C-alpha positions in Angstrom: 26.8 44.7 63.1 26.7 42.9 59.9 23.2 42.3 58.5 21.8 39.0 59.8 24.3 38.4 62.6 22.8 37.2 65.8 19.5 36.1 64.2 18.4 32.5 64.5 19.0 30.6 61.3 15.3 30.2 60.4 14.8 34.0 60.7 17.9 34.7 58.5 16.2 32.7 55.7 13.0 34.5 56.0 14.7 37.9 56.2 16.9 37.6 53.2 15.0 35.2 50.9 11.3 35.2 49.9 9.6 32.3 51.8 8.5 29.4 49.7 11.2 29.9 47.0 12.9 26.6 46.2 16.6 26.5 46.4 17.3 29.5 48.7 20.2 29.3 51.1 19.5 28.9 54.7 16.4 26.6 54.5 16.8 23.0 55.7 17.4 20.4 53.0 14.1 18.6 53.8 12.2 21.9 53.5 13.9 22.7 50.2 12.8 19.3 48.7 9.3 19.9 49.9 9.1 23.3 48.3 10.6 21.9 45.0 7.9 19.2 44.9 5.1 21.8 45.2 6.4 24.2 42.6 4.4 24.2 39.3 6.7 25.3 36.5 5.4 28.1 34.2 4.9 27.0 30.6 6.0 29.6 28.0 3.7 29.5 24.9 5.6 28.4 21.8 5.8 30.9 19.0 3.4 30.3 16.1 6.2 29.0 13.8 7.2 26.4 16.4 3.6 25.3 16.8 3.2 24.9 13.1 6.4 22.8 12.9 5.1 20.7 15.8 1.8 20.0 13.9 3.7 19.0 10.8 5.8 16.5 12.8 2.6 14.6 13.8 1.9 12.9 17.1 4.5 11.2 19.3 5.0 7.4 18.6 3.4 6.6 22.0 0.4 8.7 21.3 -0.1 7.3 17.8 0.5 3.7 18.9 -1.2 1.2 16.5 -4.5 3.1 16.8 -7.1 3.7 14.1 -5.5 6.9 12.8 -2.1 5.3 12.4 -3.6 2.4 10.5 -5.7 4.7 8.3 -2.7 7.0 7.4 -0.5 4.0 6.6 -3.2 2.3 4.5 -4.3 5.4 2.6 -1.2 5.5 0.5 -1.8 1.9 -0.5 -5.0 3.0 -2.1 -3.3 5.0 -4.8 -1.7 2.2 -6.7 -4.7 -0.2 -6.7 -7.0 2.6 -7.7 -4.8 3.6 -10.7 -4.4 -0.1 -11.5 -8.1 -0.9 -11.7 -9.6 2.4 -12.8 -7.7 2.2 -16.1 -9.2 -1.2 -16.9 -12.6 0.4 -17.7 -11.1 3.4 -19.4 -9.0 1.5 -22.0 -11.8 1.1 -24.5 -12.7 4.8 -24.2 -9.1 5.9 -24.6 -8.6 3.6 -27.6 -11.6 5.2 -29.3 -10.4 8.7 -28.5 -6.9 8.2 -30.0 -7.8 5.5 -32.6 -5.7 2.9 -30.9 -6.3 -0.9 -30.5 -6.0 -3.1 -27.5 -2.3 -3.8 -28.3 -1.5 -0.1 -28.0 -3.7 0.9 -25.1 -2.3 -1.9 -22.9 0.9 0.2 -22.8 -1.0 2.3 -20.3 -1.1 -0.7 -18.1 2.5 -1.8 -18.8 3.9 1.8 -18.2 2.4 2.0 -14.7 3.7 -1.4 -13.8 7.1 -1.0 -15.3 7.6 2.3 -13.4 6.3 0.7 -10.3 8.5 -2.4 -10.7 11.5 -0.1 -10.8 10.3 2.4 -8.3 9.1 0.1 -5.5 12.5 -1.3 -4.4 14.1 2.1 -4.9 11.4 3.8 -2.8 11.8 1.0 -0.2 15.5 1.5 0.0 15.1 5.3 0.4 12.5 4.7 3.1 15.0 2.6 5.0 17.8 5.2 4.5 16.0 8.6 4.7 12.9 7.8 6.7 9.6 6.3 5.5 7.4 9.4 6.3 9.5 11.6 4.1 9.5 9.2 1.2 5.7 8.7 1.6 5.1 12.4 1.3 7.3 12.8 -1.8 5.3 10.0 -3.5 2.0 11.8 -3.0 3.4 14.9 -4.7 4.3 12.8 -7.8 0.9 11.2 -7.9 -0.8 14.6 -8.1 1.6 15.8 -10.8 1.0 12.7 -12.9 -2.8 13.1 -12.5 -2.7 16.7 -13.9 -0.4 15.6 -16.7 -2.8 12.8 -17.7 -5.8 15.1 -17.6 -4.1 17.6 -20.0 -2.6 14.9 -22.3 -3.2 15.4 -26.0 -1.8 12.1 -27.2 -1.5 8.5 -26.2 2.3 9.0 -25.7 1.7 11.8 -23.1 -0.8 9.5 -21.4 1.9 6.8 -21.1 4.3 9.4 -19.6 1.7 10.4 -17.1 1.2 6.8 -16.1 4.9 6.5 -15.6 4.9 9.5 -13.2 1.9 8.1 -11.4 3.7 4.7 -11.1 6.8 6.2 -9.5 4.6 8.2 -7.1 2.5 5.3 -6.0 5.7 3.2 -5.6 6.5 5.1 -2.4 3.4 4.3 -0.3 3.5 0.6 0.2 7.2 0.1 1.1 7.1 3.2 3.2 4.0 2.0 5.1 5.6 -1.4 5.8 8.7 0.4 7.1 6.6 2.7 9.2 4.9 -0.4 10.8 8.3 -2.0 11.5 9.7 1.2 13.0 6.7 1.8 15.1 6.9 -1.7 16.4 10.5 -1.1 17.4 9.7 2.2 19.1 6.8 0.7 21.1 8.7 -2.6 21.7 5.7 -4.7 20.6 4.8 -6.7 17.6 2.2 -5.1 15.4 -1.4 -6.4 15.8 -2.6 -8.6 12.9 -5.1 -5.9 11.9 -2.3 -3.5 11.0 -0.8 -5.7 8.3 -4.2 -6.9 7.3 -5.4 -3.3 6.8 -2.8 -2.8 4.1 -4.1 -5.7 2.2 -7.8 -4.9 2.9 -7.5 -1.3 1.7 -5.8 -2.5 -1.5 -8.6 -4.9 -2.2 -11.3 -2.4 -1.3 -9.8 0.3 -3.5 -9.5 -2.1 -6.4 -13.2 -2.7 -5.9 -13.9 1.1 -5.9 -11.6 1.6 -9.0 -13.8 0.1 -11.7 -17.0 1.5 -10.3 -15.4 4.9 -9.8 -13.9 4.8 -13.3 -17.2 3.9 -14.9 -18.9 6.8 -13.0 -16.2 9.3 -13.9 -16.3 8.3 -17.6 -20.1 8.7 -17.6 -19.9 12.1 -15.9 -17.0 13.7 -17.8 -15.0 11.3 -19.9 -11.9 9.2 -19.3 -9.8 12.3 -18.4 -11.4 12.4 -15.0 -9.9 9.0 -14.2 -6.5 10.8 -14.2 -7.6 14.0 -12.5 -9.0 12.1 -9.5 -5.5 11.5 -8.4 -5.2 15.1 -7.2 -7.8 15.0 -4.4 -6.6 11.5 -3.4 -3.0 12.8 -3.1 -4.1 15.8 -1.1 -6.1 13.6 1.3 -3.1 11.2 1.7 -0.7 14.1 2.5 -3.0 15.5 5.1 -3.4 12.1 6.8 0.4 11.5 6.9 1.1 15.0 8.4 -1.6 14.7 11.0 -1.5 11.1 12.1 2.0 9.6 11.5 4.9 10.2 13.8 7.9 12.1 12.3 11.0 10.1 11.3 13.6 10.0 14.1 16.4 12.5 13.8 19.1 10.7 11.8 17.0 7.6 11.5 17.9 5.3 8.7 21.2 7.1 7.9 23.2 3.9 8.7 23.0 1.7 5.6 21.2 -1.6 6.1 21.3 -4.7 4.0 21.3 -4.0 0.3 19.1 -5.6 -2.3 21.8 -8.1 -3.0 21.4 -9.6 0.5 17.7 -9.8 0.1 17.8 -11.7 -3.1 20.2 -14.2 -1.5 17.5 -15.1 1.0 16.1 -18.3 -0.6 12.8 -18.3 1.2 12.2 -14.6 0.3 13.1 -15.2 -3.3 10.6 -18.1 -3.5 7.9 -15.8 -2.1 8.7 -13.1 -4.7 8.5 -15.6 -7.6 5.3 -17.1 -6.2 3.7 -13.7 -5.9 4.8 -12.8 -9.5 3.0 -15.8 -10.9 0.0 -15.1 -8.7 -0.1 -11.5 -10.1 0.2 -12.8 -13.6 -3.1 -14.7 -13.1 -4.8 -12.0 -11.1 -4.1 -9.1 -13.5 -4.6 -11.3 -16.6 -8.1 -11.9 -15.3 -8.8 -8.3 -14.4 -7.8 -6.8 -17.7 -8.6 -9.7 -19.9 -12.1 -10.1 -18.5 -13.0 -6.4 -18.5 -11.9 -5.9 -22.1 -13.9 -9.0 -23.1 -17.0 -7.7 -21.3 -16.9 -4.4 -23.2 -15.7 -5.6 -26.6 -17.1 -9.1 -27.0 -20.0 -9.3 -24.5 -21.4 -5.9 -25.4 -21.4 -4.3 -22.0 -20.4 -0.7 -21.3 -17.7 0.5 -18.9 -20.1 1.1 -16.0 -21.5 -2.5 -16.3 -17.9 -3.9 -16.5 -17.0 -2.0 -13.3 -20.1 -3.2 -11.5 -19.4 -6.8 -12.4 -15.9 -6.5 -10.8 -17.4 -5.1 -7.6 -18.4 -8.5 -6.0 -14.9 -9.8 -6.5 -13.2 -6.9 -4.7 -15.8 -6.8 -2.0 -15.3 -10.5 -1.3 -11.6 -10.0 -1.4 -11.7 -7.3 1.3 -13.8 -9.6 3.6 -11.6 -12.6 3.0 -8.5 -10.5 3.7 -9.8 -9.4 7.1 -10.4 -13.1 8.0 -7.0 -14.3 6.6 -5.1 -11.6 8.5 -6.1 -13.4 11.8 -4.6 -16.7 10.7 -1.0 -17.7 11.4 -0.5 -20.7 9.2 0.5 -19.6 5.7 0.8 -22.9 3.8 -2.9 -23.8 3.9 -3.9 -20.3 2.8 -1.5 -20.3 -0.1 -2.6 -23.8 -1.1 -6.3 -22.8 -1.1 -5.5 -19.6 -3.0 -3.7 -21.6 -5.8 -6.6 -24.0 -6.2 -9.0 -21.0 -6.4 -6.8 -19.4 -9.1 -7.0 -22.6 -11.2 -10.8 -22.5 -10.8 -10.9 -18.9 -12.0 -8.9 -19.8 -15.1 -11.1 -22.8 -15.8 -14.2 -20.6 -15.4 -13.0 -18.3 -18.2 -13.0 -21.3 -20.6 -16.7 -21.8 -20.3 -17.7 -18.1 -21.0 -18.9 -16.8 -24.3 -20.8 -13.6 -25.3 -24.1 -15.1 -24.4 -23.1 -16.2 -20.8 -25.8 -15.5 -18.2 -25.4 -12.8 -15.6 -25.4 -15.2 -12.7 -22.3 -17.1 -14.1 -20.4 -13.8 -14.5 -21.2 -12.8 -10.9 -20.2 -16.3 -9.6 -16.9 -16.1 -11.3 -16.3 -12.7 -9.9 -16.9 -14.0 -6.4 -14.5 -16.9 -6.8 -11.9 -14.5 -8.1 -12.4 -12.2 -5.1 -11.9 -15.1 -2.7 -8.5 -16.1 -4.1 -7.4 -12.5 -4.2 -8.0 -12.0 -0.5 -6.2 -15.2 0.5 -3.2 -14.8 -1.8 -2.4 -11.2 -1.2 -2.5 -11.4 2.7 -0.6 -14.7 2.8 2.2 -13.6 0.6 2.5 -10.3 2.4 2.7 -12.0 5.7 5.4 -14.4 4.4 7.5 -11.5 3.2 7.2 -9.6 6.6 8.3 -12.8 8.4 11.2 -13.6 6.1 12.7 -10.1 5.6 15.4 -8.6 7.8 13.9 -6.0 10.2 16.3 -3.2 9.0 15.4 -3.7 5.4 11.6 -4.0 5.6 11.0 -1.1 3.2 13.3 -2.6 0.5 11.9 -6.1 1.0 8.3 -4.8 0.7 9.3 -2.8 -2.4 10.7 -5.9 -4.1 7.5 -7.8 -3.3 5.5 -5.2 -5.2 8.1 -5.2 -7.9 7.6 -8.9 -8.6 3.9 -8.4 -8.4 4.1 -5.8 -11.2 6.4 -7.9 -13.2 3.6 -10.4 -13.2 1.2 -7.6 -14.2 3.4 -6.5 -17.1 3.5 -10.1 -18.3 -0.3 -10.3 -18.1 -0.6 -7.1 -20.3 1.6 -8.7 -22.9 -0.4 -11.9 -22.8 -3.6 -9.9 -23.3 -2.2 -8.2 -26.4 -1.0 -11.5 -27.7 -4.3 -13.3 -27.2 -6.6 -10.5 -28.2 -4.8 -8.5 -30.8 -6.9 -5.5 -31.8 -10.2 -6.8 -30.4 -11.2 -9.1 -27.6 -13.2 -12.2 -28.7 -14.4 -15.4 -27.2 -11.6 -17.3 -28.8 -9.0 -14.8 -27.5 -10.5 -15.2 -23.9 -10.2 -18.9 -24.1 -6.6 -18.7 -25.2 -5.9 -16.5 -22.3 -7.7 -18.9 -19.9 -5.6 -21.9 -21.0 -2.4 -19.9 -20.2 -3.8 -18.9 -16.8 -4.7 -22.5 -15.9 -1.2 -23.7 -16.7 0.3 -20.9 -14.6 -2.0 -21.8 -11.7 -0.9 -25.5 -11.9 2.8 -24.5 -11.8 2.0 -22.3 -8.8 0.3 -25.1 -7.0 3.3 -27.4 -7.6 5.7 -24.8 -6.1 3.5 -24.4 -3.0 3.3 -28.2 -2.4 7.1 -28.5 -2.7 7.7 -25.5 -0.3 5.5 -26.7 2.6 8.3 -27.1 5.2 9.6 -23.6 4.6 6.2 -22.0 4.9 5.2 -24.0 8.0 8.5 -22.9 9.7 7.7 -19.3 8.6 4.3 -19.5 10.3 5.9 -20.4 13.6 8.2 -17.3 13.8 
């Protein structure tokens, strides 16, 4: 008799198949489903190489969310450019003495960074949209470290300028990549980013600008101006570690389909007005930062550490104001208030001379910090609302490009007003130009009220 013949069906299953194994023949369908639900699949440990690749890919988008680690990793790269922008302000006098160069020559260190950044920001933003923002972010940190080493070893002013160009291209990647990361994370999670996310990008920029002059003064006192370049190496390493550990990997094939080009962005009238408005704002902001610090050291007789400390209140106030402004939705009142404060800052420079009391210098620093916090957050929010979603990286890069075009113009103004040495008369000439620029900015904001109010409602 063939095996199994004559046996009841339930015994056939037990005889020929191990009981409890899901999917065996002969078990009733209901019983197979019950067994399948109770089976716990065995997990095979991944090989070490696979585990290493998984760690390098970072957390899943759902796990990262818009949590503190995601915000810190996105914001950290935004530290690199403001630090390099502000730290050099207190090092210009020392570098000039080391190479026998005047203010007109050392301001090339300012212009070189901003020119490289003005070119690099939209390029990096476009690459972030096409290749993935996380990859572009990491490539930028490598360039920052390389530029820092080159500046530390430089033997001439020309090599220093080259190192600032390299640093400028490297720091160009962080901000547009971070904005693209926020937009893509928003799409992955199907939710708008909380206000604190965009606010954090502005706040860290303000805070790092506050740290820059103080850090630069301390580094110069400890080991000379060369350390203001070498400090980029540990900063770049920390930024790379944060990106690898806390930011989700770019989606496979993400960004390979071309989005709107730069030509489409510049045909967006509201966005172009935001770019131009931010360029004039940057002209006044950086004209104050570099013009005031040079005047403090060369005309008011203060050293680099004192000049850095006098800038600290402005950036500390800017960070606090940025946090408050990020919670507000209406952009027009913020921009109007910021323009009025800019005019007040320019007028304040007109009353300064080498004998001005300390309280007046601190008060002017506080007013400058207030406008900085308002203007940076409001213009960034306007750009985010007006830019196409698929071109956020390129749009953010162009915003920074116009900012640095304003900064380059400010460096030229400083050289024109000061020549080889900062003086009270040179400061007053600079102040008149800044007041005129603030008045023009105020007129543009008043004329553009309807567009900004509509932008606030989006």
